[in-house]
C-alpha positions in Angstrom: 87.0 56.9 68.3 84.5 54.2 67.2 81.1 55.1 65.6 78.5 52.3 65.8 75.5 52.1 63.4 73.0 49.4 64.5 70.1 48.1 62.6 66.9 50.1 63.4 64.4 48.1 65.6 61.5 50.6 65.8 58.3 49.3 64.2 58.2 50.3 60.4 61.4 51.9 60.6 63.6 51.3 57.2 66.3 54.0 57.5 69.7 53.8 58.6 71.7 56.5 60.3 74.8 56.5 58.2 75.2 55.3 54.5 78.3 54.1 52.6 79.0 57.6 51.0 79.8 59.5 54.4 82.1 56.8 56.0 85.0 58.3 54.2 84.7 61.9 55.8 84.4 60.3 59.2 87.5 57.8 58.9 89.5 60.7 57.4 89.1 62.6 60.8 90.3 59.4 62.7 86.9 57.6 63.5 86.4 54.1 63.0 82.8 53.0 61.7 81.1 49.8 62.9 78.1 48.9 61.1 75.7 46.0 62.3 75.1 43.2 59.8 72.1 44.1 57.6 71.6 47.6 59.1 71.3 49.2 55.7 69.5 46.5 53.9 66.1 47.8 54.2 67.1 51.2 52.8 69.0 49.6 49.9 72.5 49.6 51.3 74.3 46.3 51.3 77.1 45.1 54.0 79.5 45.0 51.0 78.9 48.7 50.1 79.5 49.7 53.8 82.8 47.6 54.2 83.8 48.8 50.6 84.1 52.4 52.0 86.1 51.3 55.1 83.2 50.4 57.6 83.5 47.2 59.7 80.6 44.7 59.6 79.8 43.4 63.2 77.3 41.5 65.3 74.8 43.8 67.2 76.4 42.6 70.7 79.9 43.6 69.3 78.7 46.8 68.1 77.2 47.9 71.5 80.0 46.6 73.4 82.9 48.6 71.3 81.2 51.7 70.1 82.1 55.0 71.6 79.0 56.7 69.8 75.9 55.1 68.5 74.3 56.8 65.8 70.8 55.8 65.1 67.5 57.1 63.7 65.2 56.0 66.7 66.5 53.9 69.5 63.5 52.2 70.2 64.4 49.0 72.4 68.2 49.7 72.9 68.4 51.8 76.1 69.3 48.7 78.1 72.2 47.7 75.6 74.0 51.4 76.2 77.0 51.5 78.3 77.9 54.3 80.6 79.7 57.0 79.0 78.6 56.0 75.6 77.1 58.8 73.4 73.9 58.4 71.5 72.9 60.4 68.7 69.3 60.1 67.4 65.6 61.5 67.1 65.1 61.0 70.8 61.6 63.1 71.1 62.7 64.7 74.3 60.0 67.4 74.2 57.1 64.8 73.7 58.7 62.1 76.1 60.5 63.8 78.8 60.2 60.9 81.1 61.9 58.6 78.6 64.9 61.0 78.5 65.2 60.6 82.5 65.3 56.9 82.0 67.7 57.3 79.3 70.2 59.5 81.4 69.8 57.1 84.2 72.0 54.6 81.9 74.9 57.1 82.2 75.0 57.9 78.5 75.7 61.3 76.9 72.8 61.8 74.7 72.1 64.3 71.7 68.7 64.8 70.5 69.1 65.6 66.7 65.6 67.3 66.5 66.5 69.9 68.9 69.2 71.3 66.4 68.9 75.2 66.4 67.9 76.7 63.2 70.9 79.0 62.7 72.9 79.3 59.5 76.0 76.9 60.6 73.6 74.3 61.6 71.7 73.9 58.4 73.9 70.9 57.2 73.0 69.1 60.4 69.1 69.8 60.5 67.7 66.3 60.1 64.3 67.7 61.2 64.1 69.4 57.9 65.6 67.1 55.6 63.2 64.3 56.9 60.3 66.8 56.5 61.2 67.4 52.8 60.8 63.5 52.3 57.6 63.5 54.2 55.9 66.4 52.2 56.9 64.9 48.8 55.5 61.5 49.8 52.2 62.9 51.2 51.3 64.1 47.9 52.0 60.7 46.2 49.8 59.2 49.0 46.9 61.5 48.0 47.3 60.9 44.4 47.0 57.2 44.8 43.8 57.5 47.0 42.1 60.4 44.8 39.8 59.0 42.3 40.9 61.6 39.7 44.2 62.8 38.1 46.1 65.8 39.3 46.7 67.5 36.0 44.4 69.3 33.4 44.6 67.2 30.4 43.0 68.2 26.9 42.1 65.1 25.0 39.8 63.7 22.4 37.6 62.5 25.2 37.2 66.1 26.4 39.0 68.3 28.8 40.0 66.9 32.4 40.0 69.8 34.9 43.0 69.7 37.4 42.6 68.6 40.8 42.5 71.4 43.8 45.1 70.8 46.5 45.2 72.9 49.7 48.1 72.7 52.2 47.8 73.8 55.6 51.3 74.8 57.1 54.1 76.0 55.0 57.1 74.9 56.8 59.6 72.5 55.0 57.2 69.7 54.7 54.3 71.9 53.4 56.6 73.7 51.0 57.7 70.4 49.4 54.2 69.2 49.3 53.3 72.3 47.4 55.8 71.9 45.0 55.2 68.2 44.4 51.4 68.9 43.9 52.2 71.7 41.5 54.5 69.4 39.3 52.0 66.9 39.2 49.6 69.7 37.8 47.1 70.2 40.6 46.0 73.8 41.3 47.5 74.5 44.7 46.6 76.7 47.5 48.2 77.1 50.9 47.8 78.7 54.5 50.2 79.4 57.3 49.6 81.3 60.4 52.7 83.1 59.9 52.3 85.7 57.2 56.1 85.9 56.5 56.0 82.7 54.5 53.5 84.2 51.9 56.7 84.7 49.4 57.8 81.3 50.0 54.5 79.9 49.3 54.1 81.8 45.9 57.6 81.0 45.1 56.9 77.3 44.8 53.7 78.0 42.8 50.6 78.1 45.2 48.3 80.7 46.0 48.5 82.2 49.5 45.2 81.9 51.4 45.0 85.0 53.5 42.7 85.1 56.6 41.4 88.2 58.6 43.2 87.1 61.7 45.7 88.8 64.2 48.9 86.7 63.4 51.3 89.1 65.2 52.4 86.5 67.7 52.3 83.6 65.2 55.8 82.8 65.0 57.8 81.3 67.8 61.6 80.4 68.2 63.3 78.9 65.3 60.8 79.8 62.8 58.3 77.5 64.0 54.6 78.3 64.5 53.7 79.5 68.1 50.8 77.8 69.9 47.5 80.0 70.0 44.5 79.9 72.3 41.4 78.0 71.4 39.6 81.2 70.4 42.1 81.9 67.5 41.9 78.3 66.2 38.0 78.4 66.1 38.1 81.7 64.1 40.8 80.1 61.8 38.6 76.9 61.4 35.5 79.0 60.5 37.5 81.0 57.6 39.1 77.9 56.3 36.0 75.8 56.0 35.1 77.1 52.5 38.6 76.5 51.2 38.6 72.9 52.6 35.1 72.3 51.2 36.3 73.1 47.5 39.4 71.2 47.8 40.0 67.5 46.4 43.2 67.2 48.4 44.2 68.5 51.7 47.4 68.2 53.4 48.1 69.1 56.8 51.5 69.8 58.4 50.8 72.2 61.2 53.0 70.8 64.3 54.3 72.5 67.3 57.5 71.0 69.0 56.7 68.9 71.9 53.0 69.9 72.1 49.7 68.4 70.7 48.9 69.4 67.2 46.3 71.9 66.8 42.9 70.8 65.4 42.3 72.9 62.1 40.0 70.6 60.2 36.7 69.6 62.3 34.7 66.6 61.3 32.2 68.9 59.9 34.6 70.2 57.7 35.5 66.8 56.5 31.7 65.9 55.6 31.6 69.2 53.7 34.3 67.9 51.2 33.1 66.0 48.0 33.2 62.2 48.0 36.4 60.8 46.9 38.5 63.8 48.4 41.6 62.9 50.5 43.1 64.5 53.5 46.8 63.5 54.4 47.6 64.6 58.1 51.3 64.8 58.6 50.6 65.8 62.3 48.9 62.6 63.0 51.7 61.6 65.5 50.6 64.4 67.9 47.0 63.8 67.5 46.4 65.3 64.2 45.2 68.5 62.6 42.1 66.9 61.5 39.6 66.0 64.1 39.0 62.5 62.3 42.7 61.7 62.2 43.7 58.3 63.6 47.4 57.6 63.7 48.6 55.1 60.9 45.1 54.4 60.2 42.8 55.1 57.1 39.5 56.6 58.0 36.7 57.1 55.8 33.7 59.6 56.3 31.1 59.9 53.8 33.4 59.0 51.0 36.3 61.1 52.1 39.6 59.5 52.9 41.8 60.4 55.9 45.3 59.1 56.2 47.2 59.6 59.4 50.9 58.5 58.7 53.2 59.0 61.2 56.6 58.1 59.7 56.5 58.7 56.1 60.3 59.3 55.4 60.7 55.4 56.6 58.7 54.5 53.4 61.3 56.3 51.1 64.3 54.9 53.2 67.0 55.2 50.5 66.9 58.9 50.0 65.9 59.7 53.6 68.8 57.7 55.0 71.1 59.5 52.3 69.8 62.9 53.7 69.8 61.9 57.5 73.3 60.5 57.1 74.7 63.8 55.8 73.0 65.4 58.6 74.5 63.1 61.3 78.1 63.0 59.8 78.1 66.7 59.8 77.1 66.8 63.3 79.7 64.3 64.3 82.5 66.1 62.7 81.4 69.3 64.4 81.6 67.4 67.7 85.0 65.9 66.9 88.1 67.4 68.2 91.5 65.7 67.5 89.7 62.3 66.7 87.5 62.0 69.9 84.1 63.6 70.8 84.3 66.9 72.6 81.3 68.3 74.6 81.6 72.2 74.5 78.6 73.5 76.2 79.7 77.1 75.1 78.7 76.0 71.5 75.2 76.8 70.9 74.6 73.5 68.5 76.2 71.4 71.2 74.3 73.0 74.1 71.0 72.9 72.3 71.0 69.5 71.4 72.5 67.8 74.5 69.9 66.2 76.6 71.6 63.8 79.1 75.1 63.7 80.6 76.6 62.2 83.6 73.4 60.3 84.5 71.2 63.6 84.6 69.0 65.5 82.0 71.0 68.7 81.4 68.7 70.3 78.8 67.0 73.3 80.2 63.6 72.7 78.2 63.4 69.1 79.0 64.0 69.7 82.8 61.1 72.2 82.9 58.9 69.6 81.4 60.1 67.0 83.9 59.4 69.5 86.7 55.8 70.4 85.4 54.9 66.7 85.0 56.2 66.1 88.8 59.1 63.8 87.7 61.8 66.5 88.1 
């Protein structure tokens, strides 16, 4: 089985799907690894490093012509190059772009969407959504620290005592918990809120005070540990009680996302205006519209001296370690799918079934098919 790793072509994407360190684990199981010339350069991995671990360095045309499996981060402009019966593994955004999945299926490829990985114990090593969220949470705090006109830690100096910055993290999933831990390490006083009361202990374990709101959160947690969507009445009450915490914060980092749906608006423009000049909001939900009403994807917005940042792909700004983590996830997934040196699609297996989006010219994932029907494309 030949596994191909092309250079990423999506705008701003600097990661690579596999790194030299994981090549040996695949070749030991009978796979050949083909890497496009320069595929890892932006992430800090040279062609020589790949070839030194047993990978073959080839042109893009050679790779797509020969590879049985294409491992990517995001297949932006590549669908026309795919061959029928080829297998594609990547972040495909099937719940956000079901029509694109229909077009991908029409090429005849077998497509696995890595963000649909079930959150079960035996799939933890394959959970790329979580690994990349870890990177995003870390980098969000560094972005905030760079923009904030004050330092994070308390310092006692001859020039007087410097009070610590106050950081508030909205959403305590993987990205939120990493943001809390990073802000705490930098010396900030950190508070956090999540609609799921079950995460309180996790928030406290990484050094933040959990903000408790008088809201009914009995139905707050959906499948896979993700937050479930709530109605607008719930979000309105939530915003009202969060307003005071936001106003008192120097940094707010928002991470509340619901797979395949528009991000809930948790911070209104009025709440932004209530913050002190110089304060910073980093909205990690910007790709789906943002948790802050003022957010604009990949833009910097300033309102009354408050800076609102809406990055949509922070892992790509830390490409070396983000690629290293992603490669571990992808190689573990490939090894899970491989049987006797070839790829085997066993739909009885939960991991395979839940990540398989397209096969035999059709969309086969039930959730994606339902979205297509609802949109009139099924």
